[in-house]
C-alpha positions, -999 to +999 in steps of 0.1 A: +000+001+002+025+027+011+042+013-025+014+027-042+015+061-026+048+069-033+063+052-063+087+082-077+104+082-043+107+047-040+118+045-075+146+072-069+159+055-035+161+024-051+180+038-079+207+059-057+203+024-038+219+006-067+244+031-076+261+031-039+260-006-045+276-001-077+303+023-067+312+003-036+315-030-057+342-016-075+362+001-041+347+038-047+342+055-012+312+079-012+314+091+022+333+124+016+307+131-011+285+159-005+316+179+012+342+202+002+340+204-037+322+170-039+287+167-050+261+139-037+254+103-049+218+122-062+239+146-084+252+118-101+223+100-103+204+128-116+233+132-140+226+094-151+189+099-154+193+132-174+217+114-204+244+137-196+268+111-178+273+071-183+289+047-162+310+023-179+336-007-171+372-002-184+393-034-200+411-034-159+376-036-147+374+000-135+340+020-133+344+055-156+324+082-156+320+090-193+309+125-201+305+143-234+306+178-234+309+210-253+335+239-239+333+273-253+353+304-249+331+332-249+344+367-263+331+402-264+346+432-285+342+465-275+334+493-298+364+506-290+385+476-300+393+464-266+389+424-261+372+405-235+372+371-223+340+358-201+356+328-174+338+312-148+349+329-111+330+304-084+304+286-078+286+291-045+262+267-030+232+271-007+251+255+024+276+277+020+307+257+005+323+276-025+342+263-053+366+282-074+379+260-109+399+266-141+376+249-167+402+258-196+371+276-211+343+300-203+314+278-198+311+241-199+281+218-209+271+182-208+258+167-238+226+148-235+223+118-252+200+130-280+223+165-289+247+170-313+278+191-297+269+226-314+231+224-300+244+212-263+273+243-264+242+268-278+220+252-251+246+257-226+256+296-234+218+305-234+210+292-203+246+300-181+245+333-190+206+337-192+208+358-228+190+352-260+195+353-297+216+342-321+254+335-310+282+330-335+297+297-326+325+283-341+340+246-333+375+247-327+386+211-319+380+179-302+396+166-269+401+136-248+411+134-212+410+112-181+410+128-149+401+123-115+372+150-110+367+171-076+328+166-083+332+127-074+360+116-054+378+079-065+356+080-096+377+082-127+361+104-152+365+102-191+359+137-209+355+140-244+353+180-252+341+198-282+356+230-280+340+259-296+345+297-296+315+324-291+314+359-295+284+379-278+270+406-291+261+441-276+226+431-265+241+401-247+272+415-233+264+423-195+301+443-182+290+430-150+290+393-157+261+370-153+251+346-125+236+313-132+209+302-102+210+262-100+187+246-070+218+242-047+237+263-064+247+293-082+275+302-105+289+336-110+310+342-144+330+375-150+349+393-179+390+398-179+404+418-206+421+395-231+454+415-237+473+414-269 
């Protein structure tokens, strides 16, 4: 009877338990997740459910978090000729934690399974900066890397990054930067002048 009243909660709790067991069975300790810079088990489950992350086992039997992302440097060229590049300054979590990271690019966006890189990047820029309109977007290459993400300590990540460059127009340019509000955190973006 109680199962019928709350099937969604039961399903997500069950999915979380299965994920926890899968991680533990390959020796990944999640006890520090949700502290410091680390995200929670529920964050990883949501990435999987949203089609942004896939867990695979590599040839050594290790669990791997596989993500395909778009990454874009975002520029604005002032009428006086000065060039600015956007960067993520920090993330502030609702519990007060702060995370500063160098993404190597202005904005990173995880691709969903039904998206192509350009559409994912365009969606990411518009969502994260809260802007509208057309953006000039040029793909500049692809890179693949294996790394230990501070988001999920102990879980190795494989990232395939499609790299782009974007230029904002005068209407989209906010000299004060941008703040993306999400459940659980706010991300702050600021402009820095590119010295030639």
